[in-house]
DSSP file (Angstrom, degrees, kcal/mol; ACC not computed):
  #  RESIDUE AA STRUCTURE BP1 BP2  ACC     N-H-->O    O-->H-N    N-H-->O    O-->H-N    TCO  KAPPA ALPHA  PHI   PSI    X-CA   Y-CA   Z-CA
    1    1 A M              0   0    0      0, 0.0     2,-0.3     0, 0.0     0, 0.0   0.000 360.0 360.0 360.0 130.8  -45.4  110.2   37.3
    2    2 A R        -     0   0    0      1,-0.0     2,-0.5     0, 0.0     0, 0.0  -0.588 360.0-138.7 -84.7 141.4  -44.7  106.5   37.1
    3    3 A R        -     0   0    0     -2,-0.3     2,-0.2     1,-0.0    -1,-0.0  -0.845  19.3-126.3 -97.9 132.5  -47.2  104.0   38.4
    4    4 A R        -     0   0    0     -2,-0.5     2,-0.2     1,-0.1    -1,-0.0  -0.523  21.8-121.2 -78.6 142.2  -45.8  101.0   40.3
    5    5 A K        -     0   0    0     -2,-0.2    -1,-0.1     1,-0.1     0, 0.0  -0.562  29.4-109.3 -79.6 147.4  -46.9   97.6   39.3
    6    6 A S    >   -     0   0    0     -2,-0.2     3,-0.8     1,-0.1     4,-0.4  -0.560  15.4-139.4 -74.4 137.8  -48.6   95.4   41.8
    7    7 A P  T 3> S+     0   0    0      0, 0.0     4,-2.2     0, 0.0     5,-0.2   0.522  86.3  91.9 -75.0  -3.0  -46.4   92.5   43.1
    8    8 A L  H 3> S+     0   0    0      1,-0.2     4,-2.3     2,-0.2     5,-0.2   0.887  81.9  52.5 -60.1 -40.7  -49.5   90.2   43.0
    9    9 A G  H <> S+     0   0    0     -3,-0.8     4,-2.1     1,-0.2    -1,-0.2   0.909 110.3  47.4 -62.1 -43.0  -48.8   89.1   39.4
   10   10 A S  H  > S+     0   0    0     -4,-0.4     4,-2.2     2,-0.2    -1,-0.2   0.882 111.3  51.2 -66.1 -38.7  -45.2   88.1   40.3
   11   11 A I  H  X S+     0   0    0     -4,-2.2     4,-2.3     2,-0.2    -2,-0.2   0.910 109.4  50.0 -65.5 -42.2  -46.4   86.2   43.4
   12   12 A I  H  X S+     0   0    0     -4,-2.3     4,-2.3     2,-0.2    -2,-0.2   0.920 110.6  49.9 -62.8 -44.0  -49.0   84.3   41.4
   13   13 A V  H  X S+     0   0    0     -4,-2.1     4,-2.4     1,-0.2    -1,-0.2   0.913 111.1  49.4 -61.7 -43.1  -46.4   83.3   38.8
   14   14 A M  H  X S+     0   0    0     -4,-2.2     4,-2.4     1,-0.2    -1,-0.2   0.904 110.7  49.6 -63.5 -41.6  -44.0   82.1   41.5
   15   15 A V  H  X S+     0   0    0     -4,-2.3     4,-2.5     2,-0.2    -1,-0.2   0.911 111.8  48.7 -64.4 -41.7  -46.7   80.0   43.2
   16   16 A V  H  X S+     0   0    0     -4,-2.3     4,-2.5     2,-0.2     5,-0.2   0.922 111.9  48.7 -64.6 -43.6  -47.7   78.4   39.9
   17   17 A V  H  X S+     0   0    0     -4,-2.4     4,-2.3     1,-0.2    -2,-0.2   0.913 113.1  47.3 -63.1 -42.9  -44.1   77.6   39.0
   18   18 A I  H  X S+     0   0    0     -4,-2.4     4,-2.4     2,-0.2    -2,-0.2   0.908 112.4  49.7 -64.9 -42.2  -43.5   76.1   42.5
   19   19 A A  H  X S+     0   0    0     -4,-2.5     4,-2.3     2,-0.2    -2,-0.2   0.922 112.5  46.4 -63.8 -44.3  -46.7   74.0   42.3
   20   20 A V  H  X S+     0   0    0     -4,-2.5     4,-2.4     2,-0.2     5,-0.2   0.907 112.5  51.2 -65.8 -40.6  -45.9   72.6   38.9
   21   21 A G  H  X S+     0   0    0     -4,-2.3     4,-2.9    -5,-0.2     5,-0.3   0.904 110.3  49.0 -62.1 -41.7  -42.3   71.8   40.0
   22   22 A F  H  X S+     0   0    0     -4,-2.4     4,-1.8     1,-0.2    -2,-0.2   0.916 112.8  47.0 -64.6 -42.5  -43.6   70.0   43.1
   23   23 A M  H  < S+     0   0    0     -4,-2.3     4,-0.5     2,-0.2    -2,-0.2   0.891 118.5  41.5 -66.4 -38.2  -46.1   68.0   41.0
   24   24 A F  H  < S+     0   0    0     -4,-2.4     4,-0.3    -5,-0.2    -2,-0.2   0.921 129.3  26.0 -76.5 -44.6  -43.5   67.1   38.4
   25   25 A F  H  X S+     0   0    0     -4,-2.9     4,-2.6    -5,-0.2     5,-0.3   0.493  98.3  90.6 -99.0  -4.8  -40.5   66.4   40.7
   26   26 A G  H  X S+     0   0    0     -4,-1.8     4,-2.4    -5,-0.3     5,-0.2   0.906  88.6  46.0 -59.8 -45.7  -42.4   65.3   43.8
   27   27 A N  H  > S+     0   0    0     -4,-0.5     4,-2.2     2,-0.2    -1,-0.2   0.891 113.7  48.9 -66.7 -39.4  -42.6   61.6   43.0
   28   28 A V  H  > S+     0   0    0     -4,-0.3     4,-2.1     2,-0.2    -2,-0.2   0.941 114.0  45.5 -65.8 -47.1  -38.9   61.5   42.0
   29   29 A G  H  X S+     0   0    0     -4,-2.6     4,-1.8     1,-0.2    -2,-0.2   0.897 113.1  50.4 -63.3 -40.8  -37.8   63.3   45.2
   30   30 A Y  H  X S+     0   0    0     -4,-2.4     4,-1.3    -5,-0.3    -1,-0.2   0.912 109.7  50.9 -64.6 -41.3  -40.0   61.2   47.4
   31   31 A K  H  < S+     0   0    0     -4,-2.2     4,-0.5     1,-0.2     3,-0.3   0.908 110.8  48.2 -63.1 -41.9  -38.7   58.0   45.8
   32   32 A L  H  < S+     0   0    0     -4,-2.1     3,-0.3     1,-0.2    -1,-0.2   0.829 114.5  45.4 -69.2 -31.4  -35.1   59.0   46.4
   33   33 A T  H  < S+     0   0    0     -4,-1.8    -1,-0.2     1,-0.2    -2,-0.2   0.643 113.5  47.9 -88.7 -13.7  -35.6   60.0   50.0
   34   34 A T  S  < S+     0   0    0     -4,-1.3    67,-0.2    -3,-0.3    -1,-0.2   0.327  75.6 121.6-111.3   8.5  -37.7   57.0   51.1
   35   35 A Q        -     0   0    0     -4,-0.5     2,-0.4    -3,-0.3    65,-0.2  -0.496  42.5-170.0 -69.6 142.4  -35.6   54.1   49.7
   36   36 A K  E     -A   99   0A   0     63,-2.6    63,-2.5    -2,-0.2     2,-0.5  -0.994  16.7-142.6-139.0 140.9  -34.6   51.7   52.5
   37   37 A T  E     +A   98   0A   0     -2,-0.4     2,-0.3    61,-0.2    61,-0.2  -0.885  23.4 179.1-106.2 133.3  -32.2   48.8   52.6
   38   38 A F  E     -A   97   0A   0     59,-2.9    59,-2.3    -2,-0.5     2,-0.4  -0.857  17.4-155.4-126.7 161.7  -33.0   45.7   54.7
   39   39 A E  E     +A   96   0A   0     -2,-0.3     2,-0.3    57,-0.2    57,-0.2  -0.990  38.5 113.8-136.7 130.8  -31.3   42.4   55.5
   40   40 A G  E     -A   95   0A   0     55,-2.3    55,-2.8    -2,-0.4     2,-0.4  -0.960  59.9 -67.6-172.6-171.6  -33.3   39.4   56.5
   41   41 A T  E     -AB  94  71A   0     30,-2.1    30,-2.9    -2,-0.3     2,-0.3  -0.851  46.5-117.4-104.5 131.9  -34.6   35.9   55.9
   42   42 A V  E     + B   0  70A   0     51,-2.9    50,-2.9    -2,-0.4    28,-0.2  -0.512  31.1 176.0 -70.0 124.3  -37.2   35.2   53.2
   43   43 A E  E    S+     0   0A   0     26,-2.9     2,-0.3     1,-0.4    27,-0.2   0.750  70.8   3.6 -95.5 -33.6  -40.4   33.8   54.6
   44   44 A N  E     - B   0  69A   0     25,-1.8    25,-2.4    46,-0.1     2,-0.4  -0.967  53.9-176.9-156.4 136.7  -42.3   33.7   51.4
   45   45 A C  E     - B   0  68A   0     -2,-0.3     2,-0.5    23,-0.2    23,-0.2  -0.895  12.9-170.4-137.4 105.3  -41.6   34.3   47.7
   46   46 A E  E     - B   0  67A   0     21,-3.0    21,-2.2    -2,-0.4     2,-0.4  -0.854   7.1-155.5-101.6 125.0  -44.5   34.0   45.3
   47   47 A K  E     - B   0  66A   0     -2,-0.5    19,-0.2    19,-0.2     2,-0.2  -0.779  30.6-102.8 -95.6 142.8  -43.8   34.1   41.6
   48   48 A L        -     0   0    0     17,-2.1    17,-0.1    -2,-0.4    -1,-0.1  -0.434  33.8-121.5 -65.3 131.6  -46.6   35.1   39.3
   49   49 A N    >   -     0   0    0     -2,-0.2     3,-2.6     1,-0.1     4,-0.3  -0.634  14.1-137.3 -73.5 123.4  -48.3   32.2   37.6
   50   50 A P  G >  S+     0   0    0      0, 0.0     3,-1.1     0, 0.0    -1,-0.1   0.757 102.4  64.9 -56.1 -23.8  -47.9   32.7   33.8
   51   51 A G  G 3  S+     0   0    0      1,-0.2    -2,-0.0     3,-0.0    -3,-0.0   0.681  94.7  59.9 -70.9 -16.4  -51.6   31.5   33.4
   52   52 A Q  G <  S+     0   0    0     -3,-2.6     2,-0.3     2,-0.1    -1,-0.2   0.510  80.6 111.5 -87.5  -5.1  -52.7   34.6   35.4
   53   53 A I    <   -     0   0    0     -3,-1.1     2,-0.6    -4,-0.3     6,-0.0  -0.517  58.6-148.3 -77.7 130.9  -51.2   37.1   32.9
   54   54 A I        -     0   0    0     -2,-0.3    -2,-0.1     1,-0.0    -1,-0.0  -0.879  32.7-112.7 -94.1 123.6  -53.6   39.2   30.8
   55   55 A S        +     0   0    0     -2,-0.6     2,-0.3     2,-0.1    -1,-0.0  -0.214  61.7 118.0 -62.2 146.4  -51.9   39.8   27.5
   56   56 A G  S >  S-     0   0    0      1,-0.0     3,-1.2    -3,-0.0     4,-0.2  -0.961  77.6 -66.8 176.9-173.0  -50.9   43.3   26.7
   57   57 A K  T 3  S+     0   0    0     -2,-0.3     3,-0.4     1,-0.3    -2,-0.1   0.767 127.8  51.3 -73.0 -23.5  -47.9   45.4   26.0
   58   58 A D  T 3> S+     0   0    0      1,-0.2     4,-1.8     2,-0.1     3,-0.3   0.170  75.9 113.0 -94.8  18.1  -46.4   45.0   29.6
   59   59 A M  H <>  +     0   0    0     -3,-1.2     4,-1.3     1,-0.2    -1,-0.2   0.862  69.8  56.6 -61.3 -39.2  -46.7   41.2   29.4
   60   60 A N  H  > S+     0   0    0     -3,-0.4     4,-0.5     1,-0.2     3,-0.3   0.894 109.0  46.2 -63.0 -40.5  -42.9   40.6   29.4
   61   61 A D  H >4 S+     0   0    0     -3,-0.3     3,-1.1     1,-0.2    -1,-0.2   0.884 108.2  56.3 -68.3 -37.9  -42.4   42.5   32.7
   62   62 A K  H >< S+     0   0    0     -4,-1.8     3,-1.3     1,-0.3    -1,-0.2   0.748  93.4  68.7 -69.7 -23.2  -45.3   40.8   34.4
   63   63 A I  H 3< S+     0   0    0     -4,-1.3    -1,-0.3     1,-0.3    -2,-0.2   0.826 103.2  46.2 -61.9 -30.1  -43.9   37.4   33.8
   64   64 A F  T << S+     0   0    0     -3,-1.1     2,-0.4    -4,-0.5    -1,-0.3  -0.180  83.2 132.4-107.6  39.2  -41.1   38.3   36.3
   65   65 A S    <   -     0   0    0     -3,-1.3   -17,-2.1    17,-0.1     2,-0.3  -0.742  31.7-176.1 -91.6 139.4  -43.3   39.7   39.0
   66   66 A F  E     -BC  47  81A   0     15,-2.9    15,-2.2    -2,-0.4     2,-0.4  -0.960  20.5-154.3-134.6 150.7  -42.7   38.5   42.6
   67   67 A S  E     -BC  46  80A   0    -21,-2.2   -21,-3.0    -2,-0.3     2,-0.3  -0.996  25.7-173.7-124.1 124.1  -44.3   39.1   45.9
   68   68 A L  E     -BC  45  79A   0     11,-2.7    11,-2.1    -2,-0.4     2,-0.4  -0.884  22.7-164.5-125.4 150.8  -42.0   38.7   48.9
   69   69 A S  E     -BC  44  78A   0    -25,-2.4   -26,-2.9    -2,-0.3   -25,-1.8  -0.994  18.2-174.2-129.5 123.9  -42.2   38.6   52.7
   70   70 A V  E     -BC  42  77A   0      7,-2.5     7,-3.0    -2,-0.4     2,-0.7  -0.973  23.0-136.3-126.8 131.0  -38.9   39.0   54.5
   71   71 A D  E     +BC  41  76A   0    -30,-2.9   -30,-2.1    -2,-0.4     5,-0.2  -0.759  24.4 175.3 -83.9 114.3  -38.3   38.7   58.3
   72   72 A V        -     0   0    0      3,-2.5     2,-0.9    -2,-0.7   -33,-0.1   0.085  55.3 -95.1-108.9  22.2  -35.9   41.5   59.2
   73   73 A G  S    S+     0   0    0      2,-0.3   -33,-0.0     1,-0.1     3,-0.0  -0.744 114.4  33.7 108.0 -85.8  -35.9   41.0   62.9
   74   74 A E  S    S+     0   0    0     -2,-0.9     2,-0.3    -3,-0.0    -1,-0.1   0.559 127.8  10.4 -85.5  -8.0  -38.5   43.2   64.5
   75   75 A E  S    S-     0   0    0     -5,-0.0    -3,-2.5     2,-0.0     2,-0.5  -0.969  72.1-107.3-157.3 169.1  -41.0   43.1   61.6
   76   76 A F  E     -C   71   0A   0     -2,-0.3     2,-0.6    -5,-0.2    -5,-0.2  -0.922  28.2-152.3-102.1 131.4  -41.9   41.5   58.3
   77   77 A V  E     -C   70   0A   0     -7,-3.0    -7,-2.5    -2,-0.5     2,-0.4  -0.926  13.3-170.6-104.5 121.8  -41.3   43.6   55.2
   78   78 A T  E     +C   69   0A   0     -2,-0.6    35,-0.7    -9,-0.2     2,-0.3  -0.905  16.6 149.9-112.2 141.5  -43.6   42.7   52.4
   79   79 A F  E     -Cd  68 113A   0    -11,-2.1   -11,-2.7    -2,-0.4     2,-0.3  -0.980  37.6-119.9-160.2 166.3  -43.1   44.1   48.9
   80   80 A S  E     +C   67   0A   0     33,-0.6    36,-1.9    -2,-0.3     2,-0.3  -0.809  30.8 178.5-111.1 157.1  -43.6   43.5   45.2
   81   81 A S  E     -C   66   0A   0    -15,-2.2   -15,-2.9    -2,-0.3    36,-0.1  -0.996  34.9-161.5-156.1 152.1  -40.9   43.4   42.6
   82   82 A E        +     0   0    0     -2,-0.3     2,-0.6    34,-0.3   -17,-0.1   0.048  54.2 129.5-118.3  21.1  -40.2   42.9   38.9
   83   83 A D    >   -     0   0    0     33,-0.4     3,-1.7     1,-0.1     4,-0.1  -0.680  53.3-148.7 -78.5 119.1  -36.5   42.2   39.5
   84   84 A R  G >  S+     0   0    0     -2,-0.6     3,-1.7     1,-0.3     4,-0.2   0.694  89.7  75.0 -64.8 -19.0  -35.6   38.9   37.7
   85   85 A Q  G >  S+     0   0    0      1,-0.3     3,-1.7     2,-0.2    -1,-0.3   0.762  80.0  71.8 -66.0 -22.9  -33.0   38.2   40.3
   86   86 A F  G X  S+     0   0    0     -3,-1.7     3,-1.1     1,-0.3    -1,-0.3   0.595  76.6  80.9 -69.8  -7.5  -35.7   37.2   42.7
   87   87 A A  G <  S+     0   0    0     -3,-1.7    -1,-0.3     1,-0.2    -2,-0.2   0.733  91.1  52.3 -66.0 -20.7  -36.3   34.1   40.6
   88   88 A T  G <  S+     0   0    0     -3,-1.7     2,-0.3    -4,-0.2    -1,-0.2   0.508  89.7 100.4 -91.3  -5.2  -33.3   32.6   42.5
   89   89 A V    <   +     0   0    0     -3,-1.1     2,-0.3    -4,-0.2   -44,-0.0  -0.651  47.6 176.6 -89.9 136.0  -34.7   33.3   45.9
   90   90 A N    >   -     0   0    0     -2,-0.3     3,-1.9   -46,-0.0   -48,-0.3  -0.833  42.9 -70.8-128.9 168.3  -36.4   30.6   48.0
   91   91 A K  T 3  S+     0   0    0     -2,-0.3   -48,-0.2     1,-0.2     3,-0.1  -0.359 119.4  25.2 -59.7 134.7  -37.9   30.4   51.5
   92   92 A G  T 3  S+     0   0    0    -50,-2.9    -1,-0.2     1,-0.3     2,-0.1   0.231  87.2 133.0  94.7 -13.1  -35.2   30.5   54.1
   93   93 A D    <   -     0   0    0     -3,-1.9   -51,-2.9   -51,-0.1     2,-0.5  -0.447  54.3-132.1 -70.7 143.7  -32.6   32.4   52.0
   94   94 A K  E     +A   41   0A   0     28,-0.5    28,-2.9   -53,-0.2     2,-0.3  -0.870  37.3 170.7 -97.7 126.4  -30.8   35.3   53.7
   95   95 A I  E     -AE  40 121A   0    -55,-2.8   -55,-2.3    -2,-0.5     2,-0.4  -0.900  34.4-141.4-134.7 159.6  -30.8   38.4   51.5
   96   96 A R  E     +AE  39 120A   0     24,-2.8    23,-2.4    -2,-0.3    24,-2.0  -0.992  37.3 165.9-116.5 130.9  -30.1   42.1   51.4
   97   97 A F  E     -AE  38 118A   0    -59,-2.3   -59,-2.9    -2,-0.4     2,-0.4  -0.951  31.1-134.5-145.7 161.4  -32.5   44.2   49.4
   98   98 A K  E     -AE  37 117A   0     19,-2.3    19,-2.6    -2,-0.3     2,-0.3  -0.952  24.0-179.9-119.3 138.3  -33.7   47.7   48.8
   99   99 A V  E     -A   36   0A   0    -63,-2.5   -63,-2.6    -2,-0.4     2,-0.3  -0.909  17.3-139.7-133.0 162.4  -37.3   48.8   48.6
  100  100 A F  E     - E   0 114A   0     14,-2.3    14,-2.5    -2,-0.3     2,-0.4  -0.903  18.6-127.2-119.0 149.7  -39.2   52.1   48.0
  101  101 A K  E     - E   0 113A   0     -2,-0.3    12,-0.2    12,-0.2   -67,-0.1  -0.793  22.6-118.0 -97.2 139.1  -42.3   53.3   49.8
  102  102 A Y        -     0   0    0     10,-2.9     9,-1.5    -2,-0.4    -1,-0.0  -0.491  43.5-101.6 -65.5 144.7  -45.4   54.4   48.0
  103  103 A P    >   -     0   0    0      0, 0.0     3,-1.8     0, 0.0     6,-0.2  -0.328  23.9-117.8 -69.0 153.1  -46.1   58.1   48.7
  104  104 A P  T 3  S+     0   0    0      0, 0.0     6,-0.2     0, 0.0    -2,-0.1   0.725 111.4  66.1 -65.1 -20.4  -48.8   58.9   51.3
  105  105 A W  T 3  S+     0   0    0      1,-0.1     2,-1.2     4,-0.1     3,-0.1   0.553  79.9  83.6 -80.8  -5.1  -50.8   60.7   48.6
  106  106 A D  S X> S-     0   0    0     -3,-1.8     4,-2.5     1,-0.2     3,-1.0  -0.774  70.6-170.3 -90.2  89.0  -51.4   57.4   46.8
  107  107 A F  T 34 S+     0   0    0     -2,-1.2    -1,-0.2     1,-0.3    -2,-0.0   0.764  75.3  50.3 -60.2 -32.0  -54.3   56.5   49.1
  108  108 A T  T 34 S+     0   0    0      1,-0.2    -1,-0.3    -3,-0.1    -2,-0.0   0.778 129.3  18.6 -79.2 -24.5  -54.8   52.9   48.0
  109  109 A K  T X4 S+     0   0    0     -3,-1.0     3,-2.2    -6,-0.2    -7,-0.4   0.415  85.1 142.4-124.2  -0.8  -51.1   51.9   48.4
  110  110 A G  T 3< S+     0   0    0     -4,-2.5     3,-0.1     1,-0.3    -3,-0.0  -0.130  73.1  14.9 -51.8 131.1  -49.7   54.6   50.7
  111  111 A G  T 3  S+     0   0    0     -9,-1.5    -1,-0.3     1,-0.3     2,-0.2   0.253 101.1 109.6  89.9 -12.1  -47.1   53.4   53.2
  112  112 A T    <   -     0   0    0     -3,-2.2   -10,-2.9    -9,-0.1    -1,-0.3  -0.496  67.2-111.2 -93.0 168.6  -46.6   50.0   51.5
  113  113 A H  E     +dE  79 101A   0    -35,-0.7   -33,-0.6   -12,-0.2     2,-0.3  -0.680  36.6 161.6-103.9 151.7  -43.4   48.9   49.7
  114  114 A Y  E     + E   0 100A   0    -14,-2.5   -14,-2.3    -2,-0.3   -33,-0.2  -0.917  48.1  50.0-150.0 174.9  -42.7   48.3   46.0
  115  115 A G  E     -     0   0A   0     -2,-0.3   -34,-0.2   -35,-0.2    -1,-0.1   0.826  66.2-168.1  63.4  36.9  -39.8   48.0   43.5
  116  116 A G  E     -     0   0A   0    -36,-1.9     2,-0.5   -17,-0.1   -33,-0.4  -0.308   3.9-162.6 -60.2 137.4  -37.7   45.6   45.5
  117  117 A R  E     - E   0  98A   0    -19,-2.6   -19,-2.3   -36,-0.1     2,-0.6  -0.991  16.8-132.1-123.8 125.1  -34.1   45.2   44.3
  118  118 A L  E     + E   0  97A   0     -2,-0.5   -21,-0.2   -21,-0.2     3,-0.1  -0.654  28.7 172.7 -76.4 117.8  -32.0   42.2   45.3
  119  119 A L  E     -     0   0A   0    -23,-2.4     2,-0.3    -2,-0.6   -22,-0.2   0.822  63.7  -4.2 -94.5 -38.5  -28.6   43.5   46.4
  120  120 A K  E     - E   0  96A   0    -24,-2.0   -24,-2.8     2,-0.0     2,-0.5  -0.972  51.0-153.1-159.2 141.2  -27.0   40.4   47.8
  121  121 A K  E     - E   0  95A   0     -2,-0.3   -26,-0.2   -26,-0.2     2,-0.2  -0.980  23.8-147.6-115.8 124.4  -27.9   36.8   48.5
  122  122 A F              0   0    0    -28,-2.9   -28,-0.5    -2,-0.5    -2,-0.0  -0.527 360.0 360.0 -91.7 158.0  -26.0   35.1   51.3
  123  123 A K              0   0    0     -2,-0.2    -1,-0.1   -30,-0.1    -2,-0.0   0.444 360.0 360.0 -76.9 360.0  -25.0   31.4   51.5
């Protein structure tokens, strides 16, 4: 007489595979689903002062760091960016840009925007 295997082992393996998949692909999926495009007027564009840079391997990227505040009508959207195109942006310029939201499980930054990409600068 054959003895049946318990399905508990298979269920545990499936749960582990799903959990690892969520942890590995969770950030990528969240980033793709929460990107948002805005159009508005630049209220403030702060460029990082080169004297504030702490030398290290990421020094080249940090030279082109920007912090922006854009009036999009009903709200101000603030975000950080390392897109070098923002070097051409000044207060009062009308721009179209894309930003990503930090995931809610990043407790210190959850709900705020990062990774701004300049899509278009209007005359």
